[in-house]
ZAMARGU-4260 file (C-alpha; in steps of 0.2 Angstrom, whole numbers, plus 5000, padded with zeros to 4 digits):
<rodrens>
0) 5364/5457/4615 | 5383/5456/4617 | 5393/5458/4601 | 5404/5443/4596 | 5421/5447/4602
5) 5415/5460/4615 | 5426/5460/4630 | 5418/5454/4647 | 5411/5467/4658 | 5422/5474/4671
10) 5424/5462/4686 | 5413/5466/4701 | 5423/5473/4716 | 5420/5457/4726 | 5428/5447/4711
15) 5443/5458/4710 | 5446/5457/4729 | 5445/5438/4727 | 5457/5439/4712 | 5469/5449/4722
20) 5469/5437/4737 | 5471/5422/4725 | 5486/5431/4716 | 5494/5435/4733 | 5492/5416/4739
25) 5498/5410/4722 | 5513/5422/4722 | 5518/5416/4740 | 5516/5398/4735 | 5527/5401/4719
30) 5541/5409/4730 | 5540/5394/4742 | 5541/5382/4727 | 5556/5393/4720 | 5565/5391/4737
35) 5562/5372/4736 | 5569/5372/4719 | 5585/5381/4725 | 5586/5369/4739 | 5584/5353/4728
40) 5597/5360/4715 | 5609/5364/4729 | 5608/5346/4735 | 5612/5340/4718 | 5625/5352/4712
45) 5631/5363/4727 | 5642/5378/4722 | 5652/5369/4709 | 5660/5373/4692 | 5645/5365/4682
50) 5633/5375/4693 | 5642/5391/4688 | 5641/5386/4670 | 5623/5384/4672 | 5621/5400/4681
55) 5629/5410/4667 | 5621/5400/4653 | 5604/5404/4661 | 5608/5423/4664 | 5612/5427/4646
60) 5595/5422/4638 | 5587/5430/4653 | 5596/5446/4649 | 5590/5445/4631 | 5572/5441/4637
65) 5572/5457/4647 | 5576/5467/4632 | 5564/5459/4619 | 5552/5446/4628 | 5539/5446/4641
70) 5545/5459/4654 | 5547/5472/4640 | 5532/5468/4630 | 5518/5468/4642 | 5520/5486/4649
75) 5520/5492/4630 | 5507/5480/4623 | 5493/5480/4637 | 5489/5499/4636 | 5487/5499/4617
80) 5477/5483/4616 | 5466/5488/4630 | 5464/5505/4622 | 5458/5497/4606 | 5446/5486/4616
85) 5439/5501/4625 | 5435/5509/4608 | 5427/5493/4602 | 5440/5491/4589 | 5440/5472/4592
90) 5447/5467/4574 | 5461/5480/4576 | 5465/5474/4594 | 5465/5455/4589 | 5476/5459/4573
95) 5488/5468/4584 | 5490/5454/4596 | 5491/5441/4582 | 5504/5451/4573 | 5514/5453/4588
100) 5513/5434/4592 | 5520/5431/4574 | 5533/5445/4575 | 5539/5440/4592 | 5541/5421/4587
105) 5550/5426/4571 | 5562/5439/4578 | 5566/5429/4594 | 5567/5413/4583 | 5580/5422/4573
110) 5590/5428/4588 | 5590/5411/4595 | 5596/5403/4579 | 5610/5416/4578 | 5615/5413/4596
115) 5616/5394/4594 | 5628/5397/4580 | 5638/5410/4588 | 5638/5403/4606 | 5656/5398/4605
120) 5661/5416/4602 | 5648/5425/4612 | 5648/5415/4629 | 5667/5416/4633 | 5664/5435/4633
125) 5653/5434/4648 | 5665/5422/4658 | 5683/5427/4653 | 5690/5417/4668 | 5682/5400/4663
130) 5693/5388/4653 | 5693/5370/4647 | 5678/5359/4651 | 5669/5372/4661 | 5669/5384/4647
135) 5663/5371/4635 | 5649/5366/4647 | 5644/5384/4648 | 5643/5385/4629 | 5633/5369/4628
140) 5621/5373/4641 | 5617/5391/4634 | 5613/5382/4617 | 5601/5371/4626 | 5593/5385/4636
145) 5591/5399/4623 | 5575/5392/4616 | 5566/5398/4631 | 5567/5415/4624 | 5554/5411/4611
150) 5543/5403/4624 | 5544/5418/4635 | 5541/5430/4621 | 5525/5421/4616 | 5520/5421/4634
155) 5522/5440/4636 | 5509/5443/4622 | 5497/5429/4629 | 5498/5435/4647 | 5495/5453/4640
160) 5479/5448/4632 | 5473/5439/4648 | 5477/5454/4659 | 5467/5465/4647 | 5452/5455/4651
165) 5455/5455/4670 | 5461/5437/4670 | 5475/5435/4681 | 5473/5417/4688 | 5483/5408/4675
170) 5497/5421/4676 | 5497/5419/4695 | 5499/5400/4695 | 5510/5398/4680 | 5527/5402/4690
175) 5521/5389/4704 | 5520/5375/4691 | 5536/5381/4683 | 5545/5378/4699 | 5536/5362/4702
180) 5540/5355/4685 | 5559/5359/4687 | 5559/5350/4704 | 5550/5335/4696 | 5562/5334/4681
185) 5577/5336/4693 | 5572/5322/4704 | 5568/5310/4690 | 5581/5314/4677 | 5597/5319/4687
190) 5601/5301/4692 | 5601/5297/4673 | 5617/5308/4671 | 5634/5305/4678 | 5648/5318/4683
195) 5647/5335/4677 | 5634/5330/4664 | 5621/5329/4678 | 5619/5348/4676 | 5610/5345/4660
200) 5595/5338/4670 | 5593/5356/4677 | 5593/5364/4660 | 5580/5351/4653 | 5570/5355/4668
205) 5570/5374/4664 | 5565/5370/4646 | 5550/5359/4652 | 5545/5371/4666 | 5545/5386/4654
210) 5534/5376/4641 | 5522/5372/4655 | 5522/5391/4661 | 5517/5395/4643 | 5504/5382/4641
215) 5494/5387/4656 | 5490/5405/4650 | 5487/5398/4632 | 5474/5386/4639 | 5466/5401/4648
220) 5464/5411/4632 | 5448/5400/4628 | 5439/5410/4641 | 5442/5426/4632 | 5434/5432/4615
225) 5452/5433/4608 | 5454/5424/4591 | 5471/5422/4583 | 5473/5425/4565 | 5487/5423/4553
230) 5490/5442/4552 | 5507/5449/4549 | 5502/5468/4548 | 5519/5473/4555 | 5517/5491/4547
235) 5501/5493/4558 | 5502/5510/4567 | 5497/5501/4583 | 5512/5488/4581 | 5524/5503/4579
240) 5517/5511/4595 | 5520/5495/4605 | 5538/5495/4598 | 5541/5513/4602 | 5534/5511/4620
245) 5545/5496/4623 | 5561/5506/4620 | 5563/5515/4637 | 5556/5499/4646 | 5568/5488/4637
250) 5583/5499/4641 | 5579/5501/4659 | 5576/5482/4662 | 5591/5477/4652 | 5602/5489/4661
255) 5596/5482/4678 | 5599/5464/4672 | 5616/5468/4666 | 5621/5469/4684 | 5619/5451/4687
260) 5630/5447/4671 | 5643/5459/4678 | 5643/5449/4695 | 5646/5433/4685 | 5659/5441/4673
265) 5670/5446/4688 | 5666/5431/4698 | 5673/5420/4684 | 5689/5428/4686 | 5690/5423/4704
270) 5685/5404/4703 | 5673/5393/4694 | 5663/5393/4710 | 5660/5411/4712 | 5646/5415/4699
275) 5636/5401/4707 | 5639/5407/4725 | 5634/5425/4721 | 5618/5418/4712 | 5613/5407/4727
280) 5615/5422/4739 | 5605/5433/4727 | 5590/5420/4728 | 5589/5422/4747 | 5592/5441/4745
285) 5577/5442/4733 | 5564/5435/4746 | 5562/5451/4757 | 5564/5461/4741 | 5550/5452/4733
290) 5539/5452/4748 | 5541/5469/4754 | 5548/5482/4742 | 5539/5476/4727 | 5523/5475/4736
295) 5524/5493/4743 | 5530/5500/4726 | 5516/5491/4717 | 5502/5496/4729 | 5508/5514/4729
300) 5511/5516/4710 | 5492/5519/4705 | 5490/5532/4718 | 5507/5541/4713 | 5501/5540/4695
305) 5484/5548/4699 | 5492/5562/4709 | 5504/5565/4695 | 5491/5566/4682 | 5481/5579/4692
310) 5497/5589/4695 | 5495/5586/4714 | 5513/5586/4718 | 5511/5589/4736 | 5501/5574/4738
315) 5512/5564/4727 | 5527/5569/4737 | 5519/5565/4753 | 5514/5548/4747 | 5531/5544/4740
320) 5540/5550/4756 | 5528/5539/4766 | 5532/5524/4755 | 5551/5527/4757 | 5549/5527/4776
325) 5538/5511/4775 | 5552/5502/4765 | 5565/5507/4778 | 5553/5501/4791 | 5553/5483/4784
330) 5570/5482/4775 | 5582/5489/4787 | 5578/5476/4801 | 5578/5463/4787 | 5596/5468/4782
335) 5601/5468/4801 | 5595/5450/4803 | 5604/5445/4787 | 5620/5454/4792 | 5622/5444/4809
340) 5614/5427/4803 | 5619/5425/4785 | 5629/5410/4788 | 5615/5400/4798 | 5603/5405/4785
345) 5613/5398/4771 | 5618/5383/4781 | 5599/5379/4784 | 5593/5382/4767 | 5607/5374/4756
350) 5620/5364/4766 | 5616/5346/4761 | 5621/5334/4748 | 5634/5341/4737 | 5633/5358/4746
355) 5648/5358/4758 | 5652/5368/4773 | 5666/5378/4764 | 5653/5382/4751 | 5641/5389/4765
360) 5655/5401/4770 | 5657/5407/4752 | 5638/5410/4749 | 5636/5418/4766 | 5649/5430/4762
365) 5640/5436/4747 | 5624/5436/4756 | 5631/5447/4770 | 5636/5460/4757 | 5620/5459/4748
370) 5611/5464/4764 | 5618/5482/4763 | 5608/5485/4747 | 5592/5478/4754 | 5585/5495/4759
375) 5593/5505/4745 | 5586/5493/4732 | 5569/5495/4739 | 5570/5514/4738 | 5577/5513/4721
380) 5562/5503/4715 | 5549/5515/4723 | 5558/5531/4716 | 5559/5523/4699 | 5540/5520/4699
385) 5538/5538/4704 | 5548/5544/4689 | 5536/5533/4678 | 5521/5541/4687 | 5527/5558/4682
390) 5529/5551/4664 | 5548/5554/4664 | 5554/5536/4659 | 5571/5542/4652 | 5577/5549/4668
395) 5577/5532/4677 | 5584/5525/4661 | 5599/5537/4662 | 5601/5533/4681 | 5601/5514/4677
400) 5614/5517/4664 | 5625/5526/4677 | 5621/5512/4690 | 5628/5499/4677 | 5644/5510/4675
405) 5647/5512/4693 | 5644/5493/4696 | 5656/5488/4683 | 5670/5501/4689 | 5668/5496/4707
410) 5668/5478/4703 | 5684/5480/4693 | 5692/5489/4708 | 5685/5477/4722 | 5684/5459/4714
415) 5701/5455/4720 | 5694/5455/4737 | 5683/5440/4733 | 5664/5438/4731 | 5661/5450/4745
420) 5670/5464/4734 | 5660/5460/4719 | 5643/5461/4728 | 5649/5476/4738 | 5651/5485/4721
425) 5632/5482/4718 | 5627/5489/4735 | 5638/5504/4732 | 5631/5507/4714 | 5613/5506/4721
430) 5616/5518/4735 | 5624/5531/4722 | 5608/5528/4711 | 5596/5532/4725 | 5605/5548/4729
435) 5604/5553/4711 | 5586/5549/4710 | 5582/5559/4726 | 5592/5574/4720 | 5582/5574/4704
440) 5565/5571/4711 | 5568/5584/4725 | 5570/5597/4711 | 5555/5591/4702 | 5544/5590/4717
445) 5550/5604/4728 | 5557/5593/4741 | 5556/5575/4747 | 5553/5577/4766 | 5571/5571/4769
450) 5573/5578/4786 | 5558/5567/4792 | 5565/5552/4782 | 5582/5554/4791 | 5574/5555/4808
455) 5564/5540/4805 | 5578/5531/4798 | 5589/5534/4813 | 5576/5527/4825 | 5573/5512/4814
460) 5592/5509/4813 | 5593/5509/4833 | 5578/5497/4834 | 5587/5486/4820 | 5603/5486/4830
465) 5593/5479/4845 | 5586/5466/4834 | 5603/5461/4827 | 5610/5459/4845 | 5596/5449/4852
470) 5595/5438/4837 | 5613/5434/4836 | 5614/5431/4855 | 5599/5419/4856 | 5605/5410/4840
475) 5622/5407/4848 | 5615/5400/4864 | 5603/5389/4855 | 5615/5383/4842 | 5627/5377/4856
480) 5614/5369/4865 | 5604/5360/4851 | 5618/5356/4838 | 5617/5357/4820 | 5605/5344/4815
485) 5590/5350/4804 | 5578/5351/4819 | 5591/5360/4829 | 5595/5373/4815 | 5576/5376/4812
490) 5573/5379/4831 | 5588/5390/4833 | 5586/5401/4818 | 5567/5403/4820 | 5568/5407/4838
495) 5582/5420/4835 | 5572/5428/4821 | 5556/5428/4831 | 5564/5435/4847 | 5573/5449/4836
500) 5557/5453/4828 | 5548/5456/4844 | 5562/5466/4851 | 5562/5477/4835 | 5543/5480/4837
505) 5545/5484/4855 | 5559/5496/4851 | 5550/5505/4837 | 5535/5507/4848 | 5546/5515/4862
510) 5554/5526/4849 | 5537/5531/4842 | 5540/5526/4824 | 5524/5531/4816 | 5526/5518/4802
515) 5522/5504/4815 | 5504/5510/4817 | 5502/5512/4798 | 5508/5494/4796 | 5497/5488/4810
520) 5481/5497/4802 | 5485/5489/4785 | 5487/5472/4792 | 5470/5473/4801 | 5461/5479/4786
525) 5469/5464/4776
</rodrens>
């Protein structure tokens, strides 16, 4: 007979496969909804001073979130909570989760209250170029948005409990409803405001969406044995272990998120449009990153960790090197397409309503320079996972700190060139970081198969150049013939990208790039 509070039996393999498929579909739906949210917001606000004020006001609590809330909590909490469940220490496990829920609520509540009081002093530090009404708007919006920190902190613990019981559905669909809630609030509430105050509808939408994003996993807790108790055993050894494990994760994530803040900092020195323009370009840049590099790194991470735990460094090196080549295989052509078609992409996605043609040029410039960091950022993510599989978390943390330093120095030297200079600084820093990671891992693992990587990379680059030439040529012809109505833009861009993709696949086949066959086998299995 099952003991009360006993975790559910491990899910059958078929159920896990269905869960994985559901998660993939939900993630794709969320990304589509997220793009829809960006399109709706661009139509209402364009790339304007109020939109830049919102961008920075949203970035700051997100930075604190990465340090103390869901993203930092889950990797530290889940292993210890699961360990206690595995030992059948259910009371200790539930006390740990309950204590963390209370601790997170109190700590993040105090940080939020302090920030609301100090916002007039703190926020101008992030946007030294903002003055007058835009600066005041940034402060007001940050005060309105900062409470999401508390909601996200609670969500981090709740989702950790659900994941420990192999329940991923609520976590998978919550971002979709976050986006849909924001879109609904924007559509119904934005017309109630006038002038620059219309941006408050977006901030209210973020608050409402974040609340919905929390309520969905909270509701799903009823399907687990977890019972909340008013326990505040903050001296519990398990609580201390969670807090200690959070430290390297917190530093790494925080340093990465600081790059976005640096972009906005120097962007504010250019104009009140620049921070929003960089952020809009970043949203498009994230699509291939999220679809390809995150997927590859996530799939390979368990295998890397197993090889590392067994001391099988030859297999670990081969697996990682293969992953690096796969990332180049998908992200170099993606970068090539963005380089030649950044302006048509931005025009199709954003240019309507308040988003004007001159704003399209500004955002497209930022996206063009973001393209250079597409492959290197994918490699950076995979190499960072490799360090974690080797249980060397402080090495990527140190490299992330160096990345932040290089980004800041390069942005300081290049921001006078415009948004392109600021984004180029990010690409430069990412490239330097990948070189540093490769050198250190090569010493740890006795090589990285860099010769084969360079050979494969050269072949992929040639095929990507063919993609770029064909895509640009076909788009140019169709753009002249079909015009720039919505239908014409869709046909021109879609046809150009499809033709470029076919040329790329043909070229890599002719050049005998082995990763083509690997990807084909993988897709067939899926």
